[in-house]
C-alpha positions as CSV (number, residue, x, y, z in Angstrom):
1,X,-1.8,4.8,-1.4
2,X,1.3,5.0,0.9
3,X,0.7,1.6,2.4
4,X,0.3,0.1,-1.1
5,X,3.4,1.9,-2.2
6,X,5.2,0.3,0.8
7,X,4.2,-3.0,-0.5
8,X,5.4,-2.1,-4.1
9,X,8.8,-1.0,-2.8
10,X,9.4,-4.4,-1.3
11,X,10.7,-5.5,-4.7
12,X,11.8,-3.2,-7.5
13,X,13.4,-6.0,-9.4
14,X,11.6,-7.4,-12.5
15,X,10.1,-10.8,-12.1
16,X,10.0,-10.8,-8.3
17,X,6.6,-10.5,-6.6
18,X,6.1,-7.9,-4.0
19,X,4.1,-10.3,-1.8
20,X,6.8,-13.0,-1.7
21,X,7.8,-13.5,1.9
22,X,5.7,-10.6,3.2
23,X,4.5,-12.7,6.1
24,X,8.0,-13.5,7.3
25,X,9.0,-9.8,7.6
26,X,7.5,-9.0,11.1
27,X,9.0,-5.5,11.2
28,X,7.4,-4.6,7.9
29,X,4.0,-5.9,8.9
30,X,4.2,-4.0,12.3
31,X,5.0,-0.7,10.7
32,X,2.4,-1.1,8.0
33,X,-0.2,-2.0,10.7
34,X,0.8,0.9,12.8
35,X,0.4,3.3,9.9
36,X,-3.1,1.9,9.1
37,X,-4.3,2.0,12.7
38,X,-3.0,5.6,13.3
39,X,-4.6,6.8,10.1
40,X,-8.0,5.1,11.2
41,X,-7.8,6.6,14.6
42,X,-7.0,10.2,13.3
43,X,-9.9,10.1,10.9
44,X,-12.5,8.2,13.1
45,X,-11.6,9.7,16.5
46,X,-9.5,12.7,16.1
47,X,-11.6,14.4,13.6
48,X,-12.1,17.6,15.7
49,X,-8.4,18.0,16.3
50,X,-7.4,17.3,12.8
51,X,-10.5,18.9,11.2
52,X,-11.4,16.0,9.1
53,X,-14.7,14.2,8.6
54,X,-15.1,10.6,9.9
55,X,-15.7,8.2,7.1
56,X,-18.3,5.3,6.9
57,X,-17.5,1.8,5.9
58,X,-18.3,2.3,2.2
59,X,-16.0,5.3,2.1
60,X,-13.2,3.2,3.5
61,X,-13.8,0.3,1.1
62,X,-13.8,2.8,-1.9
63,X,-10.5,4.2,-0.7
64,X,-9.0,0.8,-0.3
65,X,-10.2,-0.4,-3.7
66,X,-9.2,2.8,-5.6
67,X,-5.9,3.3,-4.0
68,X,-5.0,-0.4,-4.6
69,X,-4.5,0.5,-8.3
70,X,-1.0,1.5,-7.3
71,X,-0.1,-2.2,-7.1
72,X,-1.0,-2.5,-10.7
73,X,1.3,0.4,-11.6
74,X,4.2,-1.2,-9.7
75,X,3.6,-4.6,-11.6
76,X,3.5,-2.8,-14.9
77,X,6.7,-1.0,-14.2
78,X,8.5,-4.3,-13.3
79,X,6.9,-5.9,-16.4
80,X,8.2,-3.2,-18.7
81,X,11.7,-3.4,-17.2
82,X,11.6,-7.2,-17.7
83,X,10.2,-7.5,-21.2
84,X,11.4,-4.3,-23.0
85,X,14.5,-3.3,-21.1
86,X,15.7,-7.0,-20.9
87,X,16.5,-6.8,-17.2
88,X,17.7,-10.1,-15.7
């Protein structure tokens, strides 16, 4: 969810998309990729050290799909601001 939240935080202004210009921000992409890779490594290879259970592909896909709902909440928040609070 933190990775999705990072994407959501790219734009808090109503009417502006969170994916706009995302590929031009190399630092953002590098940080996001680092977080994802480290999380994968911890769960898949460092499970003994961190006392976690390695996950299968279906588990990772379920996490990806379920946690991406945070993007909808961010969109809904920006929509409410734009429509009901009359933000510019």
